[in-house]
Structures are given as structure tokens and as C-alpha cells.
N, C-alpha and C positions, 0 to 999 in steps of 0.2 A: 704460630701465631709472629708476624714478624716482627725484624730486631726491633725496629724504634722506630716510631711514627715521624719522629725527624728526622729519621735517614729515609724515607720511603719514596721522597720526592728527587734523590739529589745521588742515588746508588741503584745503579741497577745492578739484576743478582740471577731475575730468573731466564732460563735458555730460551730462545724464539720459539724451540721445536717444542718445547712445554707450555709455551704460551699457546702454539698453534693448536695442539693435540684439544687443550681446556675450551681452548672458544670453539672448537670445530664438535667438541660436545653439544651446543646448543642450537647447533644444525641440522644436529641426526634425527630429532622430532621432523623433521621438513626433509630425509632424505630425497624421497619423491619429486617434490617441486625442483629442488636443486639438478637432480639428475636431468626434469626435461629441460632445465636452463641448460644447462652443458650440453645435452643434444642438437639442443636451438642453436648454439653457438658455432659447434662445429658444422652446422647448415649452412649459417652465415660465413663460417669464414671460410668455406667452400664454394659458395656463390661470389664470393667477394672476391677468390685469389682463381677465378676464371675468368672475371673481366680485361686482364691485359692480353690472356690467349685470344679472344675477340679481336681486340685490336691491335695487336698483329698480322690476325689474318685477315682484315680488311686492307692494312696496310699493305700485306702481298697483293691484294688484289688488286690495289691501285697500281701497283705496281708491275702488274702485265699487261702486258701489249694489247690481249684480247679484254677489256674490263666487261666484265658483266655485270652489269647495276642489278640485276634481278636478285645475284646472289650475295653482294654487299648490303641491299634492302634485308635481307634475310637476317644475316647477320645481325644489323644493326636491330631489329624488330625482337632477335633471342635475347640480345644483350638487356635491351628495356625491358625485357620479359623476368628475364633474372634480378633487375634493378627492382624491379617492383616488389617480386615474391623476396628480394633478401629485407628491403625496407619493413616488410609485413613481420617477416619471421622475428626482425631485429626488434622490432615493437612489441609483438607477445613476451618475447626474450624479458627485456628490459619492464616490462609491467607486472610478469612472473618474481621476476629477481628482488624489485622493490616493495612487494607486498612479502615475500617471502623476510625479506632483510628486516622490517618492520615488525615484523610476527618475534623474528629472533630480537631483538632491542628491546621489545616489550615484556619478552621472560628474562632477558637480563639486566634491566632497568628493576622489574619487579624483584627481583632475586636480590639485590643490592640492596634495595630501599627495606627488604624485609629483613636480610642480617643485618644492618644496623639495625632497624629496633631492639633486635635483641640484646645489641652490645650494654655492658654496663656502665653505670656513672661514671666510674672511675677511669673509663676508658673513654668517655667524652669529654672527660677534665682534659686529656692529653689528648684530644683529636680537634683542630681547629674546625668550626663549623664548615666555612667557605673551604675547605677538602674535600667534606663530606658531598656537598654542594657539587662540586667541580663533579665528585666521581658518578654521581647519580645523572646529570647533565650531560658535561662537557664530552667527558671519557667515555662514555656509550654511546652518543651521538657520533665521535670518531669511530668506534666501532663499529657504526651503522655504513659507514664506507667500505669498512673492507667486506663486509658482507653482501652489499649491493655494488660493489663496485671493483676493489682491486681483486677478490679471488677470482671473478667470472672472468676478468680481462689477463688476471697472470696465465689461466687455463690458456684463453684465446690468443695470446701474446706468443705463447710455448709453441700451438697449436700452427701458429702460422708460421713462425721462425723454422720449425722442424717443415710444413708442408713446401714452405716456397723452394726453404735447402733443397729438395728432393726436387720441385717442378724444374728449379735453376740447372740442377745436377744431370737430369734428364735430356734437357734442352741442348746446354751444352756442358760437359762434364770440366772443359780446359779452363773456360772463364771462370765455373764455378771456384776450380780449384786457388786461382787467383785470385778469390776475395779472402781464402784462408788466410791469406798474409796480414789480413786488416785483424782476426780474429784474438789474437794475443795482445794487441790493444785495448779492445772493445772488455776484453776480462780484466786485464789489470786494472784501467779506468775506473772498472765498475766496484772493484775491489775497494779500493783506495777512496772512491764516495761513498760505498755501503759503512765504510768504517768512520766515517769523517760526517757523514747524513745522521748516525743513530745518537752521535754525539749532542747535536745539535738538535735534534728533534728531543732529545731527553730533558735538555736546558728549556726548552721552549715549555714543555707540559709542567714541569716545575713551576717554572715562574707565572706560567698561568694561573696555579692552584695560588700560588704565594699574592700575589695581586686578589683573584676570588675570597683568600681567606681575611684579606685587609679589608674588601671591600664589607664583607660579611661584617665583618666586627663594627669596625668607624660609622658605617650608615647605620647599625642598632643605638650607637652609642652616639651619635649626631649633637642630641640634647646636650650632653656633657660636653661635647667639645664646643659648642655656642658657647656654653655658659662660662666657661673658664676660658674663652676666644682665643682659644689653638687651631681655631681653622690656617691659618699659614703654617705652622707646625705642620699638620698633619698632612697638606696639600705638597709641602717638601716631602715627606714621608713616603706619599704616594708618588711624586715625580720620581724619586730617585728608585724606587721598584718599578715603573712604569721604564724609567731606563735601562733597565736592567733586561726587562722583557724586549724591548724595542730593539736591542744588544742582539739577544738570543735569534731574534726573529731576523734579523741583519745578516746574522752570522749562517743560518740556514739558506736561507736565500743567495749568500754568496758560495757556498757547499755546492747548490745547486745549479747556479749561473754557469759555475767552473765547467761542471760536468757536461753540461746541454751542449755547450757550444765545442766542448771535444769530441761530443760522438759526431757533429754535424760535420767536423773537419775529416771525420771518418769516414763518415758517406759519401763526402765529397770526394776524396782521395780514393774512394774504391769505383766511384763514377769516372772519373779520369782514368783507370786502370781499365775499367771495362771498354771505354771510348777508346783508346787507345789501342786496346788487343782487337776491340770486336769490329772497327771498323777496317782493321788489314782483313780478319777475317770475311767481312763483307765484301771487301774488294776483290779476294781472292774466290769468291762462290763458295767457303765453307758453310756458313750461314745466310740469311736473309735478313734484310732490313728491318723486317716485321721483327724477327727473334732477336736482335739485337734492341728495338725499343722495347719490347714486352721485357727482356733483363733488364733497363734500366727501371721499369716501372717493378720489376720485383725487388730490386738491389731498394727500391726507396718503401716497398712495404718488407722487407728484412730489418731492414733501419727503426721504419719507424715502431716496431714491436719492441725493439731495444731502447727505444729513448723512452717510452712507453711504461716499459719495465723499471727504467728507473724514478719516473715522476709515480711509479705506483710504489717505488719501493722508498719514496718518502713517506707517503701516506699508509704504507705497510710497517714504516718504524713508528710511526704516530700511533696506530693501532697499536702495535707492542708494547708501546710505553704505555699507552690507555689500560691496553689488557692487565697488565702487570701490576698497575694501580688497584685496580677492579680486585683482579685478585689479591694483593697483600689485604684489603676490608676483607674480602670472604673466607679468606683463613686468619682471622685473626677473631680468637675465641674469646667468648665471653666469660670474664673472668667469674662473672655468679652465672651458674648455672645447674638445671635440674639433675637429681639423681637418676640413675638408671630406674631404680624402682621407688622413684616420689609417686607421692600422697595425691589425689584428686578427693580435695576436703568439700564434699556439699554445702554445711553448714560452720558457721563455726559459732561458739558458745560467746568467744571475747576474754575468755583468760590468759593474761599476759604475765610471763614470767620469766626474769632475768637470774640464772645462776652462773657466780664468781666470772663475769664476761669481762674480759681484756681486748680492746681494740687499738690498730694504729695503723692512719693511712700510710705514712711510711715508718717502715719495719723499726722498730727498738722505740719510737716516739712513740708514748703510748699517750692516747687520747682518754681510754675510757681504763680505770684498776680497779680489776676485781668488785663490779657492779653487782648487785641483788637485790630484787623487791621483786614484789607476786601484785597482780591487778587482777581483783577479781571481775565476771563479767559483770556488766552495765556500772560498773563502777567508773568515778572519774579522777583521775591522775594527775597533776600538776609538773612540771619541772621548772627548780627555778634558780640561778643562777647565773655568777658573771659572762659575759661575751667569751667563748675559748673552753667553760666547763664541761661540754660534753653533752647538753639538752641534746640539737637538732642530733647528730650522731646515735643517741639512743632512738631516737626516730627514725632514721637511714637504715638501722639494722633492723628494726621491727620487717619491715618491708622490703628486706634484704637489697637493699640499693650497695651493702657491701656486706660480707661473709666477715664473720669477729675470726680471730685468732685460738684464743682460749675461752675455755666455759662452755655454756648452753644457753640457747633461746626456746622457751618452749613457748607455745599457742596452744590450747586447749591440750598442754602433758604432752603435745608432740612437739619435737626438735623441727625449729622452722627450714631446714636444709633437708627435711624428710617430705616437704609440702611441696608439689610443683608451684613457679613463680607465680604462674596467670591465676591458676587455684588463691593464692595466699594473698596477691594485692588485688584479686577481683573481691574480696570481703573486708579492705580495708580504704577507708576515703580521706585524702588527702588535703587539709585547707591550709596555703601556705601564706606569708605571708605577702609576696610577690606575684600575686594571681595572674597565671596565661589563660587569656581568651584567643579564642583562634580567627581567623575574619569567616564570616558567617552571617547566622543570625543569632538570638539571644537564647530560639529554642534549639539551633543545634550545638550551642555552647553547651548547653544542660544535657541534652539526650547524649551526642558523642558518638553518634551512627548504633546506638542501641536500642534497635527496633521495634523491640519488646518492653522498653518504656511506654506508656500511652501519652496521650497529652494531656488528659486528666491528673495523671499523676506530676508529669510537670507543671501545670497549674498548682495541685494542690503542695507541691514542695515549697514554690514560690512564697505561696501563702504563710506554708506553716515558719519558713523563716524569712518574713517580711521584705520579700523581696518585690511581691506585686506591687506595694505604694507608689514605685517609681516605674517600674513596666508600665505598669494599667496608665500612667501617663502618657508615655511616648505616642508619636504616631501611626505606628506599625505593631505598638505592643507587643507580642512575642515574636514577632516577624520584623524586628528592627533591626538594620544592619550593624555588625558589629565590624569598626577596621581594626588593621593589623593591631595584636595585642588589646584589643579593646582600650586604644586613647579616646572613645568619644563616649567612656564613663570612667566616673570620680572611683576613687580606689576604693571606698565606701561601696559603692555599688558594684565593682568586681567581685567583694569581697560576696556582698552579700547571694551574687551570681553563683559564686565559689560555693556556697552552703548549700543552695538549691541542686547543684549540679552535684555534690557528694549526699547528700541526702536521697535524692530521687535514684540513686545506684544501691539504697539498700547495703550499706556496710556493717559488717558486724563490732568493726573498730573505726573509730573517728582521730582522725589526730589533726591539732590546730597550732603549725607552729608562727608565734607570733602574728597572728589571725588579724590583731585588733593593733599591729604598731602605730599606723602609719592613718588611725582612724580619725574622724571629726567627733567629735563630741555627739551632737545629734546621731549618728550613724553609728556611734559605738551603743546608744541605750538602745536601737536596733536589735543591734548584734547581742549583747547583751540578755538580752527575751529571749531571742535566737537559741542560745548555747541551754539558756536555763529549759529550752524546750527539751534540744539535744539529747542532754544528758540524761537524759532518760530513755532516750533508743536502746544506746551501745556502751558498749567499752570506749572509756573516749581520754585520749591524751592530750595535754594542753602543755606548749611552752610558750611563758608570757614573761613579759617586764610588767607589765602593769598588773600591777597583782592584785587589783581592783575586781579583774577576771575571771581568780580563782577560790575565789574567797569558800565558794559552796564546793570545793573540791574535794573529793571521798580521803583523798590522802595528798599532800604534798611533798616532793622531793626535792630537797636543795643540792645541787653541785657547786662541787668546786674543785678545779684541778683534774677530773675526769674522775672523781670518786662521791659519793654519798656522805655528806656530812649531818644531815638533819633531815627526820621523814614523820610524818603526822599531819594532823587535819590544821588548820588554818588556826581555831581557839589555843592549842594544843603548841604550836610553835609559838605563837605571842608570848603562851606562858614560860614557854621555856626560855622567852627570852635572849636567842641565840641569834647566827648568822640572819635568818629569815625575820626573826622582831627587828635588826637593824636597819634591813632591807625595806622591811614594810614602814619604821619610823622616818627615815629619811625619805619615800616620797609623802608623809602627811607632813612633815616638816615642808616639802617643798609644794603644797598646796592639793594632794588626793583627798578623798574625802571617805573618813572612816566613819562607822556605826559607833554608837553609842559606848557598847561594849567593848572595842577596841579600842576605844579612847583611854576609857578606864583602865586598860591591860596596860596602854603606855606609859601611863601617867602614874 
């Protein structure tokens, strides 16, 4: 697991060689396509390097006293044919490489998202969502350049440099040896550039991630920003982050803008050396003018790949940075995961038992303290207590969003740590206060890509929970579009859809966490009717501040500071006149509706 998610974007620890090896593993399934692409590159390089020889031959033919134009025409036609073949081969190589690269990136993006889905809730709480979005989109796009452009061009440039050097050495080894004077300057400048470029790219990618995280958070919370009139303040925060990103881009640009002109200076210096020495050799008859011309062309082809290598090194560093960030996510081990011998539960009866459970989000800060209770199959249990008493924590532990530190949680007398997470969560339906709806339609939000659920089952579920009363009034009914987070529906309508979504998946255990907290009175009556029906289907756990929603629960547990202080049904707890009685009386005094027997108990 990475050191700390706060450090991932600022500290580079993974070696380039390690990143390369891991990235090449994704290319392994496409080795045949890549071998063909590399072979085509060799052909393109060979055809490209023949060009100056044709041109040298034409110049030498023009320099002869007895010019034979037929020879010149033949040479030109041959050169033209080489260009056509080179263009066709380049096209095939480019198409093959781009297609293969997209397949590799598809696999990487799929693996990253699949792994993100396995991370635990505690880890999501530590990672800004914008950073995860950057990993799946921006960082994988950067890797696309590595597979489709950088690797193949690195190979092309290295082959070109080696072959050009050999050709020049064969043509005139003395002129070639003179070029070696420039080589140390090339190496030193490239080394310095590599050092600063790596740092610059790292900061760019880190600042891009920060910007994405800021945007993801604040665009989601724009309603709140406008309510509190904080637009100017948030704009200034964005501006500050944007300035930091801009400066990192400028630093990256300056690094490259110094390197490229220096490389051009070395190129010009080498031309001066070759023209100086070559012109003397031409006048003395050691070489022809055509050879000198070809030599200057090859110098261009020698420095061109070197400059291109520098440009590709920029992209390479960006790819390495993105690769490391992606692998930091892929190497993150979920804090909650299956045991090796975890059980696949075909069905659950719904019995839940907590045995002396202790739990803390942060070490030593206990949220639950020695909590024990039993819920029998198809019973309804309610959790009551002040904010922070541990109610929501209990339901988080039942679905193993977190693992406990002490004690044991059993479902059907089996420790939940011995049950596969997918098997456990498939049997548990949760209806939360803040209902999340995906963009799509009402039907797709209820089905959730489960093709085993029939259209009739969706209709029946919506009718059962009283959601059909508003769905049938919509223009497109079940095909009605759902905007982002379901903001075109009221809180009550979203809650009814969540009831239908839970019911249609036929859970053995149902959990309601403050499901009626933000519901209007009319919709609450519908929800209360739905709840009374659903209580007979499976084991149900209800977390509620509105005590009117839990009066018919088989068992009510009152929590305080992580401990159970009272336990019983509604009437028993009222007779006991303890903490629950005080809470109920408080709601009665504030205008809640009580039945006649309850009023007698309170009075």
C-alpha cells in the first residue's frame, strides 16, 4: 500500500525501470502486433535513409561533363517509388500502433476502475474523488502516448542514429570522427535536461490532480457556495491553485525551451565543422560534392532524432509520472477484503448477532463499546440515540464497510468475516437518508444493470412501495430521464425509488438509515405504509430520529456514547420511563402525534 495518499502526488519513489517493466506487462498480450509495428518501423527508417544517397547520386551526375539525363530520370523515379512505399508502410504502421495502443489503454483503464471499486469506504474518505477521476482519465490518456508514440519513436530514433552513424562512417570516417567532438556536449546537456524535466513534469501532474480535485468537490457543492455567497472566496482559491499550475507549466516550458535551442546550436556547430573540413576535401578531390551534400543531410537526420528523443523524453517523464500514480492506486490493498476460505452464502435467513463488539475509526477512540444484541430472522429492530452515539456505525459494520477491532458479528451464526463481501452485500439492502440516483432512467436506477430482474418485478416493487403514484404521472413513466444525482425529483420521490430499488433485489436484510428525515408529511404517510409492508418481508434495521416511524418495531435499542443503555419494544420502553421515554415525550411536546395509549403512559 502507498505511504500516504497525501504524498502520492508530491514524492516520486518508484524507479523508472520498475514502471517500464510493469507497463510493458500490459503490452505482452499484443506482442505480435508490436513486433509487426517495429518491423515496419525498420523498413520506414531504411527507406528514409536511402533518400540522401539518391540525392547525392543526382548531384554527382549533374556535376559530370557528360550528363546522361536518362540516368537522372531513373534515379528520380526510383526515389519517388521509395517515397510512395515509405508513405504506405508508415500509414500501416501508424494504424496498427494506434489500434494496439488503444486496446492496451482500454485494459489499463478497466483495471484501474475495477480496482477502485474494491477499495474500502475508509480509503475513499482519504482520497479526493478528483484524484481518482484523474487516474482513470487524464493519467491513462498520458500513457496512451507512451504506447502509441513514445516507445515506437524511441526505437525509430535509436535505429536512425545508429544507422546514420554507420552510413556516415562508411562514406567518410574522418568527417564522422570530427562529429564525435559534439557528442559529449549532447550527453551532458541531455543529462541535465532529464534531471530538471523529470521534476517539472512531476509538479505539473501533481497540480493538475489538485485542480481536478478542487473542481470535483466545489462543482458538486456549488449550491452551498451560492447559498452562503462564497463565490468570490472560492474563485480566489481556484485562482491561487491555477496560478500554481500555471507556474509549473511555465517551468516545464522553460526547461525544454533552453534545451532545444542548445541542441540546435550543436547542430549548427557540427554543420560548420563539416562544411569547413568537407569543402577542403571536395577541393582536394578526396570526396565529391554529392557526398558532402549527403553528409549534411545525414547530420540533420542525426540531430533530428536526438531532438525528438528530448521531446519524447518530456512525454516519457509524464508517462512515468502517470504510471507511478496509477500503480500507487493499483498497489493499494483494500482494508476490508475476503479471507482466502470465505464462504459464498446462497441465501440468508437474516439472523444478526453482535457479540461484545468494540470499534474505533481511529485507534483508541472507541465509537462502539462492548455492544451486544440479537435480531431474529424477519424481526424489525430500531436504533435510537443522539448524533454520534454509534447508530450508523452499527449498520456500516453489518455490511463490512469497516472491520471491528474486538468482538464478533454473526449473520445466521456465521462470522461475517468468513462470508464473501459480494455474497454478504448482495443479501443486504440499504436505504439511506441521502438517496443517490445515477444519470439514466427510473427503470435503469431500479434495475442497476441486473438483467435477471424482469420489467414486471420492477412494476410490482414500485406498486408495493407506493412509488407508482408519481411515476405513472410522468410523461415517459419508467423511461423518464434521471438527471445527475436525481435532482429532477423531490427527496420523497427519490426515497420511494430507493425503496423500490432495494425491494426488487430481494434482500434478506434491509437497513434504513434516517430514510424519513427529510420527507414531507404527505410522502411520509406513503413511506410509513411502505415500511409496514416491508417489515414482513425480511429482517429490518431502522435508524431514526422520528420515533413515530419505529413504534411497531419488535425491538428498539437506545444508544448513548457507543453503548446500549436501553432495550425493548415501544411500550416497554415507555413504561420504563428512561431515556427513550424522555426522547418520546420531547417529540410529543414539540407536536408529534401519539396514540391514546402512549399519551396515557406519558401522563
